[in-house]
C-alpha positions as CSV (number, residue, x, y, z in Angstrom):
1,X,57.6,10.3,-0.3
2,X,57.3,6.9,0.9
3,X,55.8,4.0,0.1
4,X,52.9,5.0,3.2
5,X,52.0,8.5,1.1
6,X,50.9,6.2,-2.2
7,X,48.7,3.6,-0.7
8,X,44.9,4.1,-1.0
9,X,42.7,4.7,1.7
10,X,40.5,1.7,3.0
11,X,36.8,1.8,2.7
12,X,34.8,1.4,5.7
13,X,32.2,-1.7,6.1
14,X,29.3,0.9,6.2
15,X,30.3,2.7,3.3
16,X,30.8,-0.4,1.5
17,X,27.3,-1.0,2.2
18,X,25.8,1.6,1.6
19,X,27.7,2.6,-2.0
20,X,27.0,-0.9,-2.6
21,X,23.1,-0.4,-2.2
22,X,23.1,2.7,-3.9
23,X,24.2,1.3,-6.9
24,X,22.3,-1.9,-6.5
25,X,19.5,0.4,-6.3
26,X,20.7,2.2,-9.7
27,X,20.7,-1.2,-11.7
28,X,17.5,-2.4,-10.8
29,X,15.3,0.3,-10.6
30,X,15.5,0.9,-14.1
31,X,14.2,-2.8,-15.1
32,X,12.0,-3.3,-12.8
33,X,10.2,0.1,-13.8
34,X,10.4,-1.4,-17.6
35,X,9.0,-4.4,-16.8
36,X,6.5,-3.5,-14.9
37,X,5.4,-0.5,-17.3
38,X,5.4,-2.6,-20.5
39,X,3.3,-5.3,-18.8
40,X,0.9,-3.1,-17.7
41,X,0.2,-0.3,-20.6
42,X,0.8,-3.6,-23.3
43,X,-0.6,-6.5,-21.7
44,X,2.3,-8.5,-22.4
45,X,4.1,-10.4,-20.0
46,X,6.8,-12.1,-22.1
47,X,7.6,-8.2,-23.8
48,X,7.7,-6.6,-20.8
49,X,10.5,-9.6,-19.1
50,X,12.8,-9.6,-22.2
51,X,12.4,-5.2,-21.9
52,X,13.1,-5.5,-18.5
53,X,15.8,-7.8,-19.3
54,X,17.9,-5.5,-22.0
55,X,17.6,-2.8,-19.4
56,X,19.4,-4.4,-16.5
57,X,22.1,-5.7,-18.5
58,X,22.6,-1.9,-20.0
59,X,22.3,-0.9,-16.6
60,X,24.8,-2.9,-15.2
61,X,27.1,-1.8,-17.9
62,X,26.7,1.6,-17.0
63,X,27.8,0.1,-13.5
64,X,30.9,-0.4,-14.0
65,X,31.8,3.4,-14.7
66,X,29.4,4.4,-11.7
67,X,31.2,2.3,-9.2
68,X,35.1,3.3,-10.3
69,X,33.9,6.8,-9.3
70,X,31.5,6.0,-6.4
71,X,34.0,3.7,-4.7
72,X,37.1,5.3,-4.9
73,X,38.5,7.0,-2.1
74,X,40.8,9.4,-2.6
């Protein structure tokens, strides 16, 4: 095997944009949903913002694992 066989394939700009958008959606939608549902149901903006932020950071933690699976080209 030569060194060329071991180089990973590069992603195109279109693939990076598409996959980045998917990851951003996975991170954003749950936190915004939790924020708006908490705000509407409990009528408490502060609690909704805190809950949305907590869920957002949890989703960001999972996004690292998701991005490693999605962005790697084999």
